C-alpha positions in Angstrom: -0.1 0.0 -0.1 1.5 3.3 -1.0 1.2 6.5 1.1 0.7 8.8 -1.7 0.6 8.0 -5.6 -0.9 9.5 -8.8 -4.1 7.6 -9.8 -6.3 8.6 -12.8 -5.4 12.1 -12.7 -5.5 12.9 -8.8 -3.2 12.5 -6.1 -4.3 9.6 -3.7 -3.0 9.7 -0.1 -3.7 7.5 3.1 -5.2 10.0 5.5 -2.8 9.7 8.5 -5.1 11.8 10.7 -7.8 8.9 11.2 -5.4 5.9 11.5 -5.4 3.6 13.2 -9.2 3.5 13.6 -9.8 4.0 10.0 -7.8 3.4 6.4 -9.2 6.2 4.4 -7.9 7.1 1.0 -8.3 10.8 0.0 -8.4 11.7 -3.6 -6.9 15.3 -4.1 -7.8 17.1 -7.2 -6.5 20.7 -6.6 -3.6 22.3 -5.1 -5.8 23.7 -2.1 -6.7 20.3 -1.3 -3.3 19.1 -1.3 -1.9 22.1 0.6 -4.6 21.4 3.3 -3.6 17.7 3.4 0.1 18.8 4.1 -0.8 21.2 6.7 -3.3 18.9 8.5 -0.7 16.1 8.4 -2.8 13.7 6.5 0.2 13.4 4.4 3.5 13.8 6.5 7.1 12.6 6.5 10.0 14.0 4.7 10.2 11.6 1.8 6.6 11.5 1.2 6.3 15.3 1.4 8.8 15.5 -1.4 6.6 13.4 -3.4 3.6 15.3 -2.4 5.3 18.8 -3.5 6.1 17.2 -6.9 2.7 16.0 -7.3 1.4 19.3 -6.2 3.0 21.1 -9.2 1.7 18.4 -11.5 -1.9 19.3 -10.3 -1.0 23.0 -10.8 0.3 22.5 -14.2 -2.8 20.8 -15.5 -5.4 23.3 -13.7 -3.4 26.5 -14.6 -1.8 25.5 -17.9 -2.8 28.7 -19.7 -2.5 31.0 -16.7 1.2 31.5 -15.8 0.6 33.8 -12.9 -1.9 31.4 -11.3 0.3 28.5 -12.0 3.4 30.2 -10.3 1.2 31.3 -7.3 -0.1 27.6 -7.0 3.6 26.3 -7.0 4.5 28.7 -4.6 1.7 27.8 -2.3 2.7 24.2 -2.2 6.4 24.9 -1.7 5.4 27.1 1.4 2.9 24.5 2.9 5.4 23.6 5.7 8.8 25.3 6.3 11.1 22.6 8.0 11.4 19.6 6.1 13.7 20.0 3.0 12.1 17.3 1.0 8.9 19.2 0.2 10.6 22.3 -1.3 13.1 20.1 -3.1 10.3 17.9 -4.8 8.5 21.3 -5.8 11.6 22.8 -7.4 12.6 19.7 -9.4 8.9 19.1 -10.7 8.7 23.0 -11.3 11.9 22.9 -13.6 9.8 20.7 -16.1 7.0 23.1 -16.5 8.4 24.6 -19.8 8.0 21.3 -21.2 4.4 20.8 -20.3 2.1 18.9 -17.8 2.9 15.6 -18.9 7.0 16.3 -18.3 6.1 17.7 -15.0 4.0 14.5 -14.1 6.7 12.1 -15.4 9.3 13.9 -13.1 6.9 13.7 -10.1 6.6 10.0 -10.8 10.2 9.6 -11.1 10.8 11.1 -7.7 8.2 8.8 -6.1 9.9 5.8 -7.7 13.2 7.1 -6.5 12.1 7.3 -2.9 10.7 3.8 -3.1 14.1 2.4 -4.2 15.7 4.5 -1.5 13.6 2.9 1.3 14.8 -0.5 -0.1 18.4 0.6 0.0 18.3 2.1 3.4 16.8 -1.0 5.0 19.7 -3.2 3.7 22.3 -0.8 4.6 20.7 0.2 8.0 20.1 -3.4 9.0 23.9 -4.3 8.4 24.9 -1.2 10.6 22.3 -1.8 13.4 23.9 -5.3 13.9 27.4 -4.0 13.9 26.8 -1.5 16.4 23.8 -2.9 18.6 24.5 -6.7 18.3 22.8 -9.7 16.8 19.4 -9.1 18.1 18.9 -5.7 19.3 16.1 -3.9 21.3 15.5 -0.7 19.7 13.9 2.7 20.5 12.4 4.8 17.7 10.5 8.2 17.5 7.7 9.6 15.6 6.8 7.8 12.4 9.3 6.6 9.7 7.7 3.7 7.9 5.8 3.5 4.6 3.4 6.2 5.9 6.3 8.6 5.7 8.0 7.4 2.7 5.5 5.9 0.1 6.4 2.2 1.1 8.6 0.5 3.5 10.1 3.8 5.1 13.5 4.8 6.6 14.2 4.1 10.2 11.3 1.9 10.3 12.2 0.1 7.1 15.5 -0.8 8.7 13.4 -2.3 11.9 11.5 -4.3 9.1 14.4 -5.6 7.5 16.0 -6.8 10.7 12.7 -8.4 11.7 12.7 -10.2 8.1 16.3 -11.4 9.0 15.3 -12.8 12.5 17.6 -10.2 13.9 15.3 -7.9 16.1 14.4 -8.5 19.8 11.7 -5.8 19.9 10.9 -2.1 19.5 10.1 0.7 21.9 7.8 3.2 20.0 8.0 6.7 21.5 4.4 7.9 21.5 5.5 11.5 20.0 3.4 14.2 21.2 1.3 16.1 20.6 -0.2 14.1 17.5 0.8 10.7 18.6 2.6 9.7 15.3 4.5 7.1 17.3 1.5 5.6 19.2 -1.0 5.9 16.4 1.1 5.4 13.1 4.3 3.5 14.0 2.3 1.0 16.5 0.0 0.6 13.5 2.6 -0.3 11.2 4.6 -2.6 13.5 1.3 -4.4 14.3 0.8 -5.0 10.5 4.4 -6.5 10.2 4.0 -8.5 13.4 6.7 -7.0 14.8 6.9 -7.3 18.8 6.7 -3.7 20.4 5.7 -1.5 23.4 4.7 2.3 23.2 6.4 4.6 25.8 5.6 8.1 26.5 8.0 10.3 25.0 9.9 11.4 28.4 10.5 7.8 29.3 12.9 7.1 26.7 16.1 8.3 28.1 14.9 6.5 31.5 14.6 3.2 29.6 18.1 3.6 28.0 19.4 4.3 31.4 18.2 1.1 33.1 19.4 -1.2 30.0 15.8 -2.0 28.3 17.3 -0.4 25.0 20.2 -1.4 22.9 20.4 1.7 20.5 18.0 4.3 19.0 16.9 4.5 15.3 15.0 7.3 13.7 14.7 9.5 10.9 15.2 13.1 9.8 13.3 16.1 8.2 16.7 17.8 7.2 20.3 16.9 7.6 22.5 20.2 7.6 25.8 20.3 5.9 27.6 20.1 9.1 25.8 16.9 10.3 23.1 18.7 12.5 19.9 16.6 12.3 16.5 18.2 12.1 13.6 15.7 13.2 10.4 15.5 15.2 10.3 17.2 18.6 11.7 15.1 21.2 14.6 13.5 19.1 17.2 15.6 20.8 16.1 14.3 24.4 16.6 10.9 22.9 19.8 11.7 21.7 20.9 13.2 25.1 19.6 10.1 26.7 21.6 7.7 24.3 24.8 9.6 24.9 24.5 9.3 28.7 23.7 5.5 28.3 26.4 5.0 25.8 24.0 3.7 23.2 24.3 4.0 19.4 22.2 6.9 18.0 21.4 6.1 14.2 19.6 8.4 11.9 18.2 6.9 8.6 17.3 9.3 5.8 17.4 9.3 2.0 19.9 11.6 0.2 16.9 13.7 -0.7 16.9 14.9 3.2 20.5 15.9 3.0 20.6 19.7 2.5 24.2 20.8 2.1 23.1 24.4 1.3 22.0 24.8 5.0 25.0 25.2 7.1 23.7 24.1 10.5 20.6 23.6 12.5 20.8 27.2 13.6 19.6 28.1 10.0 16.6 26.1 9.7 13.1 27.6 10.4 11.5 25.6 12.9 7.9 25.2 12.4 5.5 26.0 15.4 2.3 24.2 15.3 0.2 26.5 17.8 -1.2 26.1 21.0 -4.6 24.4 19.9 -2.8 21.1 19.3 -1.6 20.9 22.9 -4.4 22.8 25.0 -7.6 24.7 24.5 -7.4 26.8 27.6 -3.7 28.1 27.9 -1.1 29.6 25.8 1.6 27.0 24.7 4.8 26.6 22.8 4.7 23.7 20.3 7.6 23.4 17.9 7.0 20.5 15.7 11.0 19.8 15.3 14.0 20.2 17.2 17.9 20.3 16.5 20.2 17.5 17.4 23.8 18.5 17.0 26.2 16.3 15.1 28.3 15.2 18.1 25.4 13.4 19.6 24.8 11.3 16.4 26.6 8.1 15.9 25.8 7.4 12.3 23.7 8.7 9.4 22.4 6.0 6.9 21.1 7.1 3.6 20.3 5.1 0.5 23.9 5.7 -1.0 26.0 5.6 2.1 26.8 5.4 5.8 28.2 8.5 7.5 30.1 7.6 10.6 29.8 11.1 12.4 31.3 9.5 15.6 34.6 8.7 13.5 34.5 12.4 12.1 33.2 11.6 8.7 31.8 14.7 6.9 28.5 15.1 5.1 
């Protein structure tokens, strides 16, 4: 089942806001519908957002083929739907580079981006599983955060794709899925995917992660990224930094899995990344609140970054 695809002239997505209670497929025919889906997190996850951005340009190219001003505005609207993950803007710009060749060329480029992300997930799964066994032992217990499965990456996933590959090999003892406040991507989405795969798992509240590491219930931490900066800083779902600090204190490997499309050498460090604030309403209706959607994990807390093309051992001084 693909998280996002182009089907008969429209973008089809699995609506992640209603999982795990319901598996609902939405058909999006217009740019406003797609932007609303992105902003509501009906579609989310860095690789999937890159595909969504490209398909958004394909929609715009078909609807506004005879109106250059409206086309440009629609493309900009898709690109700016969410600011932090680099894949969204990258997918938009890559598809938009084909606008001069017409709507069919734009759609072909968007489908190519989709297919590349599918292939990247498969490559990361194998490369990442090999590294986890090397660093964490033959049958590790892993902690993960947010959702990094097929829901975030068209199929299979990034970090959760590695988890699945370990399970397939019989080389996984179990998973702790951090619930991931405030929208529970871990408790809702990751737990749902792990259940579908038949992988033994437990859900833990976010703040329990470092304590579970400290008392020896976890052998390593594996998660994804929404942007990897030129210096190796990792931008990921809020709570990642706390898990990285816990892993460092416990002496555990902290492994980031993300496709090359998430590596952003044009951004020097995490200080240069705009961090999306989701607003107070997602946390509490009766008080003001601070609700950053992402945080920055400094490179010195990251053991390794696994992409579809390479393993970057930051603990050994490797550079992006």
